[in-house]
N, C-alpha and C positions, 0 to 999 in steps of 0.2 A: 759120791752118789751119781749115778747116771740119770739123765733127764727122761721124763716120760714123753710120750708122743706129742702131747700138747705143748710142753715147754720147748721141745726141739723145734716145733713149728714157730713158736714165738722168737726164739733166738736166731733162727735162720730166715728171718723176715727182713725185707728192705728197711722197714721202720727202725729195727734194731741197729742196723748198720748206720742209719742217719744219726741215731743217738750216739753211737760210738764216735762218729766224726766230730760231733760237738764236744764230747768228753775228751778226745785226744787233743783237740785244740786247747782246752783248758789245762790239760796235763802239760802241754808244751809251753804255755805261758807261765805256768806255776814253777816248773823246773825243766828248762830246756836240756835235752841230752846233748852229747857230743857225737858227731859222726864217727862211725867205726866201732862203736861199742857193741858188746855182746849182750843180747836181750833174750829174756825168757817170757813167754806168755803161758800162763796156767789156765786151763779151761778154754783152750783155743777154738773149740768147735770146728767149723769148716775153714777157719783161717781168715775171716774178714777182718778181725782185729789185728792179726799179724801183718796183713797187707797194709793197714792204716799205720801201724807202728813203723813199718819199713819206710813208707812214703814220708812220714813226718819226722822221724828221729834218725833216719839214715844209718842204722846199725850195720856192722859187718855181717852179722848173722842174727836170725831170729830162731830160737828154739821154741817150737809150738807143741805143747803137750795137752792132752785131754784124757780123761779116764775112759771115755766111750770110744771104742775102736771104730764104730760106724762113723762117728764124727771125724775122726782122724783120717779114715779112708776117703771120706767125702772131700776133705780139705786137700789131701795129698793128690787127688785126681783132678782138682780144680786148677784152673790156669791162674797163676800168680806171677805174671811176667816180671822178670828182673828182681824178684824177691828171693834172697838166699834163706830158705827155710829148711830146718831140720825137724821133721815130724816125729812124734813119739806118743805111745800110750803110757800114761803115768798117773800115779796117785799123788795128790798134793801133799800127803803126809810122808812120802818117801820119794822125793824128787831125784831122778837118776842123773844128777849133775854134780860135779866136784864142788867141794866147799869153796867159797870166795872166788867163784869163776865167772860170774855174770855181773854186768854193770847195772842193769835195770831188770825188774820183774813187773809185768803187767798182769792185772787180774780184773777182767770185766765181769764181775758178778759171779765168781765161782765159790767164794769162801762160805757163803750161806748154804751151799750144798754139801759141805764137808762135815760129817758128824764130829770129828775131832779137829775143829777149826783152829784151836790153839796150837796143835802140833803142826798144822799147815803153816801157821805164822812162823814157827820155829824153823821150818824147812826153808821158807822164803828168806829168812834172815841168814840161814846157813849158806845158801848158794850165792848171796850177794857179796860183792867185794866191800871192803870198808869204804864208807861214804856212798855206797850204792843206793839206788832209789827204788821204792815200791810204789807203783802207781795203781790205785785201787778204785773200783766202783763197786759198791756193795748195797744190798737191800737189807732193811730191817724187817722183823717178823710181821709188823703191821701191814706191810705191802704184799707179802706172799702167804700169810696164814690167816687172812680175814675170811669172812663168810663166803665170799665168791672165789677168790684165788685159792683158798684152802681146799676147795673141791676139784680144782683144775690141775694144780701143781702138786708134786710129791716132794716134800722137803723133810729133812730131819726135824723133829719137834723138841727133842731134849737139848738143853744147854744151848739155846740160841742167843745170839748177841744183839745188844742194842748199843747205842753210842757209848755209855760209860764203860760197859764191859769190853768193847772193842778197843777203846782208848787205853784202858789199863793193860790189856793184853799186849798191845803194840809197844807201850812203854816198857813193860816187863821183858819183852823179847829183844829190846835194844833199838827201837825206832824212835825218832823224833819227828814231829809234824813240820812239814814245809808249807803246806797249805791244805785247806779243806773247805768244802761246801757241804752243808749237812741239812737234812730235813728230818725232823723228829719221827715222822711216820713213814717216810720213803726210804731214806738211806743216806749214803755218804759218797762223795767224790773226793778223794784225798791223795796227797803225795806225802810219803814218809821216807825218811832217810836213815840209814844206819850210821852209827857213830864211827868216826874215823879212828 
């Protein structure tokens, strides 16, 4: 699902980048990556997260995909000095990457936008190498479908996940938890690993 004008404003805001800086440090402490890995960011927007991933995890390449061509164009024309980025327009339920080809997948709040979020998890698992990591930051419906945000943001409303649903789906898809911070009404910051 593409973002509406208001949510594009929110995610392209300096405050959002500051939050991602904090999140990436937690990710790094929870499960440090190894330099030279191949990394995928889903829902990359204009690339602020991809640049943070590059600075903190030192991958050989970051594949940055978003469903919205406007966001990808904005990112592709931005200056990301020294960052080896491959940009692409892609749906999270059909990621155009070979199976078992990336070491890490990052998702800074994209999954709650996907109508078939379970299929997106299957795709994340498919593209990860055995033992690969899925770094996620996600929101629960209470934070984006309440009386205020429900009027500003456009999100799918059917089959939305909360903590138990997401945990079950991750386990069923083949992920184990490495670490997680969770708030019942806000969302989750978590690192999940595929089985070797």
